[in-house]
Structures are given as structure tokens and as C-alpha cells.
C-alpha positions as CSV (number, residue, x, y, z in Angstrom):
1,M,144.3,23.0,-164.0
2,Q,145.3,19.9,-162.2
3,R,144.5,21.6,-158.9
4,G,141.0,22.4,-160.2
5,R,140.4,18.8,-161.2
6,S,141.6,17.6,-157.7
7,V,139.1,19.9,-156.0
8,A,136.3,18.7,-158.3
9,D,137.2,15.1,-157.7
10,C,137.2,15.6,-153.9
11,E,133.8,17.3,-154.1
12,R,132.4,14.3,-156.2
13,K,133.8,11.9,-153.7
14,D,132.2,13.8,-150.8
15,D,128.9,13.8,-152.6
16,C,129.2,10.1,-153.2
17,M,130.0,9.5,-149.6
18,M,127.0,11.5,-148.5
19,W,124.7,9.5,-150.7
20,I,126.2,6.2,-149.4
21,L,125.7,7.3,-145.8
22,A,122.2,8.5,-146.5
23,A,121.4,5.1,-148.2
24,A,122.9,3.2,-145.3
25,A,120.9,5.2,-142.8
26,L,117.7,4.6,-144.8
27,L,118.4,0.9,-145.0
28,I,119.0,0.7,-141.2
29,V,115.7,2.5,-140.5
30,L,113.9,0.2,-142.9
31,C,115.3,-3.0,-141.3
32,Y,115.0,-1.7,-137.8
33,S,111.4,-0.6,-137.8
34,V,109.5,0.1,-141.1
35,V,109.8,-3.4,-142.7
36,P,109.0,-5.3,-139.4
37,S,106.0,-3.0,-138.7
38,F,104.4,-3.2,-142.1
39,S,105.3,-6.8,-142.7
40,L,103.7,-8.0,-139.5
41,R,100.6,-5.9,-140.1
42,Y,100.2,-7.3,-143.6
43,L,100.6,-10.9,-142.3
44,Q,98.1,-10.4,-139.5
45,T,95.5,-9.0,-142.0
46,S,96.2,-11.8,-144.5
47,K,95.7,-14.4,-141.8
48,R,92.4,-12.9,-140.6
49,K,91.1,-12.7,-144.2
50,K,91.9,-16.4,-144.6
51,A,90.5,-17.5,-141.2
52,G,86.9,-17.6,-142.3
53,R,85.4,-16.5,-139.0
54,G,82.1,-15.5,-140.5
55,K,80.5,-12.0,-140.2
56,V,82.4,-11.0,-137.1
57,L,84.0,-7.6,-136.5
58,Y,86.4,-6.5,-133.8
59,L,86.1,-2.9,-132.6
60,T,89.3,-1.6,-131.1
61,F,90.0,1.9,-129.8
62,D,93.4,3.7,-129.4
63,D,94.7,6.8,-127.6
64,G,92.3,6.9,-124.7
65,P,90.7,7.0,-122.3
66,G,89.5,10.5,-123.4
67,G,87.2,11.7,-120.7
68,K,83.7,12.5,-121.8
69,D,84.3,11.1,-125.3
70,T,85.1,7.7,-123.8
71,E,82.1,7.9,-121.5
72,A,79.9,8.6,-124.5
73,L,81.5,5.7,-126.4
74,L,80.9,3.3,-123.5
75,D,77.3,4.4,-123.3
76,L,76.9,3.7,-127.0
77,L,78.5,0.3,-126.8
78,D,76.4,-0.6,-123.7
79,E,73.3,0.4,-125.6
80,Y,74.0,-2.3,-128.2
81,G,75.6,-4.8,-125.9
82,I,78.9,-4.7,-127.7
83,N,82.2,-5.6,-126.1
84,A,85.2,-3.8,-127.6
85,S,89.0,-3.7,-127.0
86,F,90.7,-0.6,-125.8
87,F,94.4,0.1,-126.3
88,T,95.0,2.7,-123.6
89,V,97.7,5.3,-123.2
90,A,99.0,4.7,-119.6
91,G,99.3,8.4,-118.9
92,F,95.6,8.9,-119.7
93,A,94.6,5.8,-117.8
94,E,96.1,7.3,-114.7
95,Q,94.2,10.5,-115.4
96,Y,90.9,8.7,-115.8
97,P,91.0,5.6,-113.6
98,E,87.2,5.6,-113.2
99,L,86.9,4.9,-117.0
100,I,89.3,2.0,-116.7
101,V,87.2,0.6,-113.9
102,R,84.1,1.0,-116.0
103,M,85.7,-0.6,-119.1
104,R,86.5,-3.7,-117.0
105,G,83.2,-3.8,-115.3
106,E,81.3,-3.7,-118.6
107,G,83.3,-6.5,-120.2
108,H,85.7,-4.7,-122.5
109,L,89.3,-5.9,-123.1
110,I,92.0,-3.5,-122.0
111,G,95.5,-3.4,-123.7
112,I,98.4,-1.0,-123.7
113,H,99.4,1.7,-126.3
114,S,102.5,3.2,-124.8
115,V,102.9,5.5,-121.8
116,H,102.7,8.8,-123.6
117,H,102.0,7.7,-127.2
118,D,105.7,7.9,-128.2
119,N,106.8,6.6,-131.6
120,A,109.2,3.7,-131.4
121,L,110.7,4.3,-134.8
122,F,113.9,5.9,-133.6
123,R,113.9,4.6,-130.1
124,G,116.3,2.1,-128.5
125,N,116.3,-0.9,-126.2
126,K,116.1,1.0,-122.9
127,F,113.1,3.1,-124.0
128,T,111.3,0.2,-125.6
129,Y,111.5,-1.9,-122.4
130,S,110.6,0.9,-120.0
131,D,107.7,2.0,-122.1
132,L,106.2,-1.5,-122.2
133,A,107.0,-2.3,-118.5
134,E,105.7,1.1,-117.2
135,S,102.5,0.8,-119.2
136,M,101.9,-2.7,-117.8
137,F,102.7,-1.6,-114.3
138,T,100.3,1.4,-114.5
139,L,97.4,-0.8,-115.7
140,K,98.2,-3.4,-113.1
141,K,97.8,-0.7,-110.4
142,L,94.3,-0.1,-111.9
143,G,93.4,-3.8,-111.7
144,C,94.2,-4.9,-115.3
145,D,96.5,-7.7,-116.2
146,V,97.1,-6.7,-119.8
147,A,98.0,-9.2,-122.5
148,Y,97.7,-7.1,-125.7
149,Y,99.9,-4.3,-127.1
150,R,99.4,-2.1,-130.1
151,P,102.4,0.3,-131.0
152,P,101.6,4.0,-131.5
153,W,101.4,4.9,-135.2
154,G,101.8,1.2,-135.9
155,H,105.6,1.5,-135.5
156,L,107.6,-1.0,-133.6
157,N,111.3,-1.8,-133.7
158,L,113.4,-4.9,-133.4
159,F,113.7,-4.5,-129.6
160,T,109.9,-4.4,-129.4
161,L,109.7,-7.9,-130.8
162,G,112.0,-9.3,-128.2
163,W,110.4,-7.5,-125.3
164,I,106.8,-8.4,-126.1
165,R,107.8,-12.1,-126.1
166,R,109.6,-11.7,-122.7
167,L,106.7,-9.8,-121.2
168,N,104.2,-12.3,-122.6
169,L,102.4,-9.7,-124.6
170,R,100.5,-10.3,-127.9
171,L,101.0,-7.8,-130.7
172,L,97.8,-6.7,-132.4
173,F,97.6,-4.4,-135.4
174,W,94.5,-3.5,-137.4
175,D,92.9,-4.1,-140.8
176,V,90.5,-1.2,-141.2
177,M,91.1,2.5,-140.4
178,A,88.9,5.5,-141.2
179,H,91.3,8.3,-140.3
180,D,88.9,9.4,-137.6
181,W,91.6,11.4,-135.9
182,S,91.8,14.0,-138.7
183,D,89.9,17.3,-138.7
184,K,89.2,16.7,-142.4
185,E,86.8,13.9,-141.5
186,T,83.2,14.2,-140.4
187,P,80.9,11.6,-138.8
188,D,79.5,10.9,-142.3
189,T,82.9,10.3,-144.0
190,I,84.1,8.1,-141.1
191,C,80.9,6.1,-141.3
192,T,81.2,5.8,-145.1
193,K,84.8,4.6,-144.9
194,L,83.9,2.0,-142.3
195,M,81.0,0.6,-144.4
196,H,83.2,0.4,-147.5
197,R,86.3,-1.1,-145.9
198,V,85.1,-3.7,-143.4
199,F,85.3,-7.4,-144.2
200,P,84.4,-10.5,-142.2
201,G,86.9,-10.9,-139.4
202,A,88.3,-7.4,-139.7
203,V,89.9,-5.6,-136.7
204,I,88.7,-2.0,-136.9
205,C,90.9,0.7,-135.4
206,L,89.2,3.9,-134.2
207,H,90.2,6.5,-131.5
208,D,88.5,7.6,-128.2
209,G,91.3,10.0,-127.3
210,R,93.6,12.6,-128.7
211,G,93.0,13.5,-132.4
212,E,92.4,16.9,-134.0
213,A,89.6,19.4,-133.2
214,G,87.4,17.1,-131.1
215,A,88.0,14.1,-133.2
216,P,86.8,11.4,-130.7
217,A,83.3,13.0,-130.5
218,R,83.0,12.6,-134.3
219,T,84.0,9.0,-134.0
220,V,81.2,8.3,-131.5
221,E,78.7,10.0,-133.9
222,A,80.0,8.0,-136.8
223,L,79.6,4.7,-134.9
224,R,76.1,5.8,-133.9
225,M,75.3,5.6,-137.6
226,A,77.5,2.6,-138.5
227,I,76.7,0.1,-135.8
228,P,73.0,-0.3,-136.7
229,M,73.9,-0.6,-140.4
230,L,76.5,-3.2,-139.7
231,L,74.2,-5.2,-137.5
232,E,71.6,-5.0,-140.2
233,K,74.1,-6.5,-142.6
234,G,74.5,-9.5,-140.3
235,Y,77.7,-8.6,-138.6
236,R,78.4,-9.4,-134.9
237,F,81.0,-7.7,-132.7
238,K,83.5,-9.4,-130.4
239,R,86.6,-8.7,-128.3
240,V,89.9,-9.5,-130.0
241,D,90.5,-12.4,-127.6
242,D,87.0,-14.0,-127.9
243,D,88.1,-16.6,-130.5
244,E,91.3,-17.7,-128.8
């Protein structure tokens, strides 16, 4: 009987230890990445809402350049005389250098968005530095002195905060997203979400690369509907560095 209780006690202790270790691991992840990422994004949005910049919107695009989809997007922006901000994946920038040249020539801002769109959530110091430095170096070769960084998935880590300061980068999140990467979205639903979610001074995050089932093409079509409606409402579009 005593032996049975001893085994049961040991099992309970093992269970408790497993729960303690799991809670500790969760706490580490929260402090290392999740809390800094969401807190900084919340603070940036709150600051922009209080800034009172009038009816200005900032179009930003992640995950590109995406070949023909980015070409179509640039054509649309040029049609309306809009300058946007592109957070490029360095690997794709190397694949489509002519699009980087065109972005620069047409007055768009170019920032970085990782080398291969890797999530920083479980990455360490060495990866964090090399990802930023290699991204900057790649864009430098293409004639861009980048000053802005947006982390893939919106996830940074504590090392990211240190390296972006040392590398003189500015961290920029977003305020409005329309899930345009999802195959569940259509141009109509993307347009509707944008129209309902924007506010004066908002940074809009859309995607001109990657995504599911031809997602960037749907984004271009959504903007083809949304831009004239937003202009009719009195909004203007700027690059994210225009008010600095």
C-alpha cells in the first residue's frame, strides 16, 4: 500500500514539474517575443491615432517584389500618382532587381522584411543580426540605403530591438490589415475591410508577394476599387517617411 502511494506521489510530482516547465517556457516566449511585438505595435497605432495628421493614409506592401503582380500594382499606383512603401524580402529583391529599380525611380520607399520571410519568434542573436545585415546588404547592392524594417508576421525578439538600433533602422508595424494573403478573401471583401477599418493617419499593410492562390492579384483588384473611393472621401496617400 505504501509502495503504491509512493508511485502515485512521484507521478503527481512529475506532472507538477511538467506543468511548471511548460509555464516557464511560455513565460520565456511571451517575454522574449510576443509581448514586445504586440506592445510596440499597439503603441505605434495609439501614437498615430493621437497625432492628428488629417486625412492621410500610408499604403505599405510586404512580401514582394512578386513579379507581374508587383508590376500591376506599380502601374496602378502610378495611375493615381501615389507613392507607397515596400517592405521587400531580400531574396525576392535579388530575383526581381528590375522592380526594385522601378520602385526607386517612381518615388516609392523601400524597406526590408527579412531575407526569406523567416519568423523571429524562436530565433536567436546570430540569426537576428545576419537576417537584418544580409537584407540591408542585398538592397544596398541594388542601390537602396534602407532605413525601415518590418518583421515578418509582426514578430520580433529582444535581440531585434538591439540590432535595429545599432544598424540605424526604424521599426514600423501597421494599423490596418485586410487578410489579403488568404484564399478566403476576394477583391470585394478586401476592399470592404479596408473601407471599414481605415482611420486618419493609418498605416495599411497589404501584400504584393507570396500569399495563397494568387493572393497579390486579388490585392491589386481590391485597390483598384478602394483607391478612388478613399480619394473621394478626402484621403491622401503618403510614404511612411513623408512627415518626418
